[in-house]
GUBADO-94078 format. One record per residue: x, y, z of N, C-alpha, C in turn; residue number from 1. Coordinates in steps of 0.02 Angstrom, whole numbers, plus 50000, padded with zeros to 5 digits. Layout:
REM residues N
     nu     nv     nw    cau    cav    caw     cu     cv     cw  gudo
      X      Y      Z      X      Y      Z      X      Y      Z   NUM
...
This chain:
REM residues 280
     nu     nv     nw    cau    cav    caw     cu     cv     cw  gudo
  56254  57296  54670  56276  57256  54726  56331  57208  54703     1
  56385  57204  54741  56442  57162  54721  56425  57088  54728     2
  56459  57047  54688  56450  56975  54692  56468  56950  54762     3
  56521  56978  54791  56542  56957  54857  56487  56969  54909     4
  56454  57026  54904  56401  57042  54952  56341  56995  54943     5
  56325  56977  54881  56270  56931  54868  56284  56863  54897     6
  56346  56840  54889  56365  56774  54915  56365  56774  54991     7
  56393  56827  55021  56395  56832  55094  56325  56833  55124     8
  56280  56870  55093  56211  56874  55118  56177  56806  55114     9
  56190  56770  55060  56159  56703  55052  56187  56654  55103    10
  56252  56653  55109  56283  56606  55157  56262  56622  55228    11
  56257  56688  55244  56234  56706  55311  56163  56683  55324    12
  56120  56692  55274  56050  56673  55282  56042  56598  55294    13
  56075  56557  55253  56065  56484  55260  56103  56456  55320    14
  56149  56495  55348  56189  56470  55404  56160  56489  55472    15
  56110  56533  55472  56082  56558  55534  56006  56556  55533    16
  55977  56561  55593  55904  56562  55599  55877  56633  55603    17
  55920  56682  55592  55899  56752  55594  55843  56765  55543    18
  55797  56808  55560  55740  56822  55516  55762  56853  55450    19
  55719  56845  55400  55734  56875  55335  55744  56951  55342    20
  55701  56982  55383  55707  57054  55392  55774  57072  55425    21
  55793  57032  55475  55856  57045  55509  55916  57040  55463    22
  55915  56988  55420  55970  56979  55373  55970  57034  55320    23
  55910  57053  55298  55905  57107  55249  55933  57172  55277    24
  55917  57188  55339  55943  57248  55371  56019  57244  55380    25
  56043  57185  55397  56115  57175  55408  56155  57191  55344    26
  56126  57174  55286  56162  57183  55223  56136  57242  55183    27
  56094  57284  55214  56073  57346  55182  56029  57337  55122    28
  55979  57294  55126  55932  57285  55071  55863  57269  55099    29
  55811  57273  55057  55745  57255  55081  55734  57180  55074    30
  55679  57155  55103  55666  57082  55104  55658  57054  55033    31
  55624  57091  54990  55614  57067  54922  55679  57060  54885    32
  55723  57108  54893  55788  57105  54861  55830  57047  54887    33
  55827  57037  54954  55864  56982  54984  55840  56915  54956    34
  55774  56907  54953  55747  56844  54926  55771  56832  54855    35
  55770  56883  54814  55793  56877  54745  55867  56857  54743    36
  55908  56889  54784  55980  56876  54785  55993  56804  54808    37
  55960  56783  54862  55971  56716  54889  55953  56662  54838    38
  55896  56670  54806  55875  56620  54757  55921  56619  54696    39
  55944  56677  54675  55990  56680  54619  56055  56644  54635    40
  56083  56658  54693  56147  56627  54713  56138  56552  54721    41
  56083  56531  54754  56071  56460  54765  56061  56423  54698    42
  56028  56455  54651  56019  56424  54585  56085  56414  54550    43
  56129  56464  54555  56194  56459  54522  56237  56404  54554    44
  56235  56401  54621  56272  56348  54656  56245  56280  54638    45
  56178  56273  54637  56146  56210  54620  56164  56187  54550    46
  56167  56234  54503  56185  56217  54434  56256  56190  54430    47
  56299  56210  54476  56369  56188  54476  56383  56134  54529    48
  56331  56103  54556  56342  56056  54611  56384  55995  54591    49
  56383  55978  54527  56422  55921  54503  56497  55933  54510    50
  56517  55996  54521  56588  56012  54531  56613  55986  54598    51
  56568  55979  54646  56589  55959  54714  56554  55897  54739    52
  56496  55881  54712  56460  55819  54732  56467  55770  54674    53
  56512  55724  54681  56529  55679  54625  56523  55606  54645    54
  56483  55570  54607  56480  55498  54616  56545  55469  54587    55
  56576  55419  54620  56639  55391  54595  56632  55365  54523    56
  56677  55388  54481  56673  55370  54409  56719  55314  54390    57
  56764  55293  54435  56811  55240  54420  56813  55190  54477    58
  56835  55130  54463  56841  55079  54516  56895  55098  54566    59
  56945  55136  54545  56996  55160  54591  56966  55205  54645    60
  56919  55248  54624  56886  55291  54673  56843  55250  54721    61
  56807  55201  54694  56767  55157  54736  56810  55122  54788    62
  56867  55097  54765  56913  55061  54810  56940  55107  54864    63
  56953  55170  54845  56979  55218  54893  56928  55231  54949    64
  56865  55241  54930  56813  55252  54979  56802  55190  55022    65
  56801  55132  54989  56790  55069  55025  56845  55054  55075    66
  56906  55071  55056  56964  55058  55099  56958  55096  55165    67
  56936  55158  55162  56929  55198  55223  56876  55170  55269    68
  56820  55148  55239  56767  55118  55280  56790  55054  55311    69
  56826  55012  55273  56848  54947  55298  56898  54955  55355    70
  56940  55006  55352  56988  55017  55405  56953  55032  55471    71
  56893  55059  55467  56857  55078  55528  56815  55022  55557    72
  56788  54978  55513  56740  54929  55539  56752  54858  55514    73
  56790  54850  55461  56804  54784  55436  56760  54761  55379    74
  56705  54795  55366  56661  54775  55311  56692  54796  55245    75
  56705  54749  55200  56736  54766  55136  56685  54792  55085    76
  56709  54829  55036  56669  54850  54979  56617  54904  54992    77
  56623  54941  55046  56574  54993  55061  56591  55057  55022    78
  56552  55070  54971  56563  55130  54930  56537  55192  54964    79
  56487  55185  55008  56458  55242  55042  56403  55220  55090    80
  56382  55266  55131  56326  55253  55177  56268  55298  55157    81
  56208  55269  55156  56149  55305  55133  56099  55315  55190    82
  56065  55372  55190  56013  55385  55239  55969  55442  55214    83
  55912  55449  55245  55866  55503  55229  55856  55546  55290    84
  55841  55609  55279  55825  55655  55334  55769  55701  55311    85
  55736  55732  55359  55680  55775  55343  55699  55849  55352    86
  55683  55890  55303  55692  55962  55307  55622  55991  55321    87
  55611  56014  55382  55546  56040  55400  55530  56105  55364    88
  55467  56111  55342  55443  56169  55305  55374  56189  55332    89
  55349  56249  55315  55282  56268  55337  55229  56220  55310    90
  55239  56194  55250  55191  56148  55221  55141  56184  55178    91
  55121  56155  55122  55073  56187  55078  55002  56183  55105    92
  54958  56226  55081  54889  56224  55104  54850  56168  55070    93
  54870  56151  55008  54836  56097  54972  54878  56033  54976    94
  54845  55977  54985  54878  55911  54992  54929  55912  55049    95
  54913  55948  55101  54960  55956  55157  54976  55888  55190    96
  54927  55843  55191  54937  55778  55224  54994  55739  55192    97
  55008  55752  55129  55062  55716  55094  55131  55735  55121    98
  55134  55792  55155  55199  55817  55179  55209  55804  55254    99
  55159  55774  55287  55165  55762  55358  55205  55698  55370   100
  55262  55704  55403  55304  55646  55416  55282  55608  55479   101
  55320  55558  55497  55300  55516  55554  55301  55553  55621   102
  55333  55611  55622  55333  55650  55684  55277  55702  55684   103
  55235  55700  55632  55178  55745  55630  55194  55814  55605   104
  55252  55822  55572  55273  55888  55547  55278  55887  55471   105
  55261  55942  55438  55270  55945  55365  55344  55951  55348   106
  55365  55913  55297  55436  55913  55280  55448  55891  55208   107
  55509  55902  55187  55533  55878  55122  55588  55827  55136   108
  55588  55772  55098  55639  55720  55108  55705  55739  55075   109
  55759  55723  55108  55826  55729  55080  55862  55663  55088   110
  55883  55633  55033  55920  55570  55034  55993  55585  55016   111
  56039  55560  55057  56110  55573  55045  56151  55508  55049   112
  56205  55507  55012  56256  55454  55017  56321  55489  55033   113
  56356  55465  55084  56419  55498  55103  56477  55450  55109   114
  56537  55478  55110  56599  55439  55119  56617  55438  55193   115
  56670  55403  55209  56694  55402  55278  56720  55470  55300   116
  56734  55514  55252  56756  55582  55267  56698  55632  55270   117
  56637  55606  55268  56575  55646  55272  56559  55686  55210   118
  56594  55672  55155  56578  55704  55092  56517  55672  55060   119
  56474  55712  55031  56416  55685  54997  56436  55662  54927   120
  56419  55599  54911  56431  55573  54844  56369  55581  54801   121
  56311  55584  54833  56248  55590  54797  56196  55621  54843   122
  56157  55668  54816  56102  55697  54854  56039  55698  54810   123
  55983  55686  54841  55919  55683  54804  55865  55709  54850   124
  55827  55758  54827  55777  55789  54869  55716  55810  54829   125
  55662  55826  54866  55601  55850  54834  55539  55811  54850   126
  55547  55749  54876  55488  55708  54892  55456  55731  54957   127
  55389  55729  54962  55355  55749  55023  55373  55705  55083   128
  55368  55733  55143  55389  55699  55203  55352  55635  55220   129
  55290  55627  55194  55251  55567  55210  55276  55506  55171   130
  55317  55516  55121  55341  55461  55079  55394  55421  55116   131
  55391  55355  55112  55439  55311  55145  55508  55317  55112   132
  55561  55309  55153  55629  55313  55127  55641  55265  55070   133
  55612  55205  55074  55623  55154  55023  55593  55177  54956   134
  55537  55210  54959  55506  55234  54897  55547  55291  54866   135
  55573  55334  54908  55616  55388  54883  55676  55357  54847   136
  55706  55306  54878  55763  55273  54847  55745  55240  54781   137
  55688  55206  54780  55667  55171  54718  55658  55219  54660   138
  55640  55281  54675  55628  55330  54622  55687  55376  54609   139
  55742  55365  54643  55801  55408  54635  55844  55384  54577   140
  55878  55430  54543  55925  55411  54490  55980  55365  54515   141
  55996  55370  54580  56048  55328  54609  56033  55254  54601   142
  55971  55234  54608  55953  55164  54602  55972  55137  54532   143
  55959  55177  54481  55977  55157  54413  56052  55149  54406   144
  56090  55193  54438  56164  55189  54436  56188  55125  54467   145
  56159  55108  54525  56181  55048  54561  56161  54984  54525   146
  56104  54986  54489  56080  54927  54454  56112  54919  54385   147
  56149  54969  54364  56182  54965  54299  56235  54910  54300   148
  56241  54876  54245  56287  54819  54240  56360  54840  54249   149
  56374  54904  54240  56443  54928  54246  56464  54939  54319   150
  56415  54939  54365  56433  54949  54436  56461  54884  54463   151
  56523  54884  54487  56556  54822  54510  56517  54788  54566   152
  56507  54723  54559  56465  54685  54605  56494  54679  54676   153
  56559  54691  54684  56589  54683  54750  56579  54745  54794   154
  56549  54798  54765  56538  54859  54804  56464  54866  54821   155
  56450  54906  54873  56382  54914  54897  56378  54975  54943   156
  56317  54996  54956  56304  55047  55006  56280  55013  55070   157
  56284  55049  55125  56255  55026  55188  56197  55071  55206   158
  56139  55041  55221  56081  55079  55240  56046  55048  55300   159
  56001  55085  55332  55966  55057  55389  55908  55013  55366   160
  55870  54990  55415  55817  54941  55400  55759  54969  55359   161
  55758  55034  55348  55705  55063  55307  55714  55046  55233   162
  55775  55026  55214  55789  55011  55145  55784  54936  55131   163
  55771  54918  55068  55768  54847  55050  55838  54818  55043   164
  55847  54757  55065  55911  54723  55056  55920  54705  54982   165
  55979  54721  54955  55996  54702  54887  56071  54691  54884   166
  56095  54668  54828  56167  54655  54821  56207  54720  54822   167
  56175  54777  54808  56210  54841  54807  56190  54886  54867   168
  56146  54861  54911  56127  54899  54971  56116  54851  55028   169
  56164  54848  55073  56161  54801  55128  56131  54834  55190   170
  56083  54800  55220  56050  54824  55280  56062  54775  55337   171
  56049  54793  55399  56061  54746  55455  56015  54686  55451   172
  56036  54632  55485  55992  54574  55494  55934  54596  55538   173
  55874  54576  55521  55816  54593  55561  55821  54559  55629   174
  55818  54599  55682  55826  54572  55749  55758  54546  55775   175
  55750  54480  55772  55689  54448  55797  55700  54416  55865   176
  55757  54433  55896  55772  54405  55961  55810  54339  55958   177
  55824  54315  55898  55858  54251  55890  55917  54257  55842   178
  55949  54314  55841  56006  54323  55796  56065  54281  55820   179
  56102  54255  55772  56162  54216  55787  56219  54264  55803   180
  56274  54236  55828  56332  54277  55844  56359  54310  55781   181
  56358  54274  55726  56381  54301  55662  56339  54361  55641   182
  56274  54354  55648  56228  54408  55628  56235  54468  55674   183
  56243  54456  55738  56252  54511  55785  56317  54548  55772   184
  56370  54512  55755  56434  54542  55739  56428  54587  55678   185
  56392  54562  55627  56382  54602  55567  56343  54666  55583   186
  56289  54659  55621  56248  54717  55638  56287  54770  55676   187
  56332  54748  55720  56373  54795  55759  56421  54832  55713   188
  56453  54795  55668  56500  54827  55620  56462  54872  55573   189
  56404  54851  55552  56362  54890  55507  56343  54957  55539   190
  56322  54955  55602  56302  55016  55637  56360  55064  55647   191
  56419  55037  55662  56477  55080  55673  56502  55111  55609   192
  56485  55081  55552  56504  55108  55488  56452  55159  55464   193
  56389  55141  55470  56335  55183  55444  56327  55248  55484   194
  56357  55251  55543  56350  55310  55585  56380  55371  55550   195
  56425  55360  55501  56456  55416  55467  56404  55458  55429   196
  56353  55427  55402  56304  55465  55365  56261  55507  55413   197
  56251  55481  55473  56215  55520  55524  56257  55581  55544   198
  56323  55571  55548  56368  55626  55565  56369  55678  55508   199
  56367  55654  55446  56367  55699  55389  56304  55743  55389   200
  56247  55712  55403  56184  55750  55406  56186  55799  55465   201
  56214  55776  55521  56221  55820  55579  56265  55880  55564   202
  56318  55868  55525  56363  55923  55506  56327  55971  55458   203
  56289  55944  55411  56252  55986  55364  56205  56033  55401   204
  56166  56006  55448  56118  56046  55483  56150  56090  55537   205
  56210  56069  55560  56246  56111  55608  56276  56172  55575   206
  56299  56164  55513  56328  56220  55476  56274  56265  55447   207
  56222  56233  55421  56169  56271  55387  56104  56263  55426   208
  56098  56302  55479  56044  56295  55527  55975  56311  55498   209
  55974  56346  55442  55910  56361  55410  55874  56297  55390   210
  55912  56242  55380  55882  56179  55360  55842  56146  55416   211
  55849  56170  55477  55810  56142  55532  55737  56162  55525   212
  55726  56219  55494  55657  56240  55477  55663  56289  55419   213
  55651  56263  55359  55659  56304  55299  55593  56339  55286   214
  55590  56402  55307  55527  56439  55303  55515  56465  55232   215
  55495  56418  55189  55481  56434  55119  55415  56399  55099   216
  55376  56433  55059  55312  56405  55036  55313  56384  54963   217
  55363  56408  54926  55369  56390  54855  55403  56322  54851   218
  55363  56270  54841  55389  56201  54841  55441  56190  54786   219
  55436  56227  54731  55484  56219  54677  55553  56247  54693   220
  55555  56295  54739  55619  56327  54756  55655  56293  54814   221
  55618  56255  54854  55648  56223  54913  55706  56177  54894   222
  55698  56131  54845  55755  56088  54827  55817  56127  54805   223
  55807  56185  54774  55864  56226  54752  55907  56246  54812   224
  55874  56268  54865  55911  56289  54925  55945  56229  54958   225
  55911  56172  54959  55940  56112  54990  56001  56089  54950   226
  55995  56086  54884  56052  56066  54843  56111  56114  54853   227
  56095  56178  54859  56149  56228  54867  56186  56217  54933   228
  56149  56204  54987  56182  56194  55051  56223  56129  55052   229
  56199  56077  55018  56238  56015  55013  56302  56026  54974   230
  56299  56068  54923  56358  56084  54884  56408  56124  54927   231
  56383  56171  54966  56426  56210  55010  56457  56165  55064   232
  56419  56117  55087  56443  56067  55136  56506  56033  55109   233
  56503  56008  55048  56561  55975  55018  56618  56024  55006   234
  56602  56083  54983  56653  56134  54969  56693  56149  55032   235
  56658  56156  55088  56692  56172  55151  56737  56115  55174   236
  56714  56053  55166  56755  55996  55186  56817  55990  55141   237
  56807  55999  55077  56863  55993  55029  56916  56047  55040   238
  56895  56105  55064  56942  56160  55071  56961  56176  55143   239
  56926  56146  55191  56942  56161  55260  56936  56104  55309   240
  56914  56046  55285  56907  55988  55329  56842  55991  55369   241
  56837  55948  55419  56777  55941  55460  56789  55971  55529   242
  56745  56016  55550  56747  56043  55617  56698  56003  55660   243
  56725  55961  55704  56684  55916  55744  56633  55954  55787   244
  56648  56016  55805  56603  56054  55847  56539  56073  55811   245
  56540  56071  55745  56481  56089  55706  56434  56030  55695   246
  56455  55970  55713  56412  55912  55703  56359  55908  55758   247
  56297  55911  55738  56242  55907  55785  56206  55840  55777   248
  56175  55818  55830  56138  55755  55827  56075  55765  55788   249
  56066  55725  55736  56005  55726  55696  55963  55666  55716   250
  55904  55678  55743  55863  55623  55768  55849  55573  55713   251
  55870  55511  55723  55859  55459  55674  55785  55443  55668   252
  55763  55430  55607  55693  55415  55595  55689  55364  55539   253
  55719  55306  55553  55724  55255  55500  55656  55224  55485   254
  55614  55219  55536  55549  55189  55525  55553  55115  55511   255
  55496  55085  55494  55493  55014  55480  55507  55001  55407   256
  55525  54939  55390  55536  54923  55319  55473  54935  55278   257
  55483  54957  55217  55427  54969  55172  55395  54902  55154   258
  55329  54901  55154  55293  54838  55141  55310  54809  55073   259
  55326  54852  55025  55342  54828  54958  55415  54808  54950   260
  55454  54814  55005  55526  54803  54998  55552  54750  55045   261
  55508  54709  55073  55530  54658  55121  55567  54600  55088   262
  55547  54582  55028  55578  54526  54995  55645  54546  54966   263
  55691  54500  54965  55757  54514  54936  55781  54452  54899   264
  55828  54462  54856  55852  54406  54816  55897  54361  54858   265
  55903  54299  54835  55947  54251  54869  56020  54274  54864   266
  56037  54305  54808  56105  54329  54798  56123  54381  54850   267
  56077  54428  54864  56090  54480  54914  56098  54450  54983   268
  56056  54402  55001  56060  54370  55066  56126  54333  55075   269
  56146  54298  55022  56209  54260  55024  56269  54306  55029   270
  56266  54363  54995  56321  54411  54997  56328  54439  55068   271
  56273  54458  55098  56275  54486  55165  56301  54434  55215   272
  56278  54372  55210  56298  54320  55256  56373  54304  55248   273
  56397  54304  55186  56468  54291  55174  56511  54345  55206   274
  56490  54407  55200  56528  54462  55231  56525  54456  55307   275
  56467  54436  55333  56460  54428  55406  56509  54375  55432   276
  56517  54320  55395  56565  54268  55416  56637  54294  55412   277
  56651  54338  55364  56719  54365  55358  56738  54407  55418   278
  56689  54435  55453  56703  54479  55510  56719  54441  55573   279
  56707  54376  55573  56718  54336  55634  56793  54321  55644   280
């Protein structure tokens, strides 16, 4: 079987909801062979994902990403927008409750950080759906990168209220019904900026429809397919741009703040408030 045919079969499978049998028939192979081919191709793509999913390695790159975000909303220093989404799966028979998300469906968590151009800068997956977004973030390699002394203090990510406020991850002011004009202005700018990550996730699932329900039972192989589709997402944008028609609405599921993440440092609060005043 040619390499081209293996790649085409894999891309077709992850891009459509067609049954395994239907795809196997389409490409002239049996289901077992198709499964082997798809996993082999996805593993190879996943191994090379650093070629297309790159965290900014220089301050010039950070400034470039931040400049595009600031042009759209006015918030300075935004290196990227972060969010989590659920990839629904059949769910394992053992410890199934650990995979049931807030919507009552078994799923795997996917955490992404994107640019204003919808490119993924970082992807992290594998945690069960019942785990809170904040816990996924706390255990991700990204947190160590952001807390490293070499990460410039003037840059930060934007996340929703599910994440803890910190100097490197700014979240909206909690709306208790008594927000000031300054706080409301910040929240509005924050929302208009962070929407890009929702669009990026919508584009990912619009292009690779298999992610809407990944019918796989091998928990160890699921992240491989997810990483591969995220890599293809970036490859397509880098080589062909964004097709707005492929962006689908991904139902937001930010949830409530994690109980262990409500407290924040005075430095983070002061940084957010200073930026809020700059927007007035």
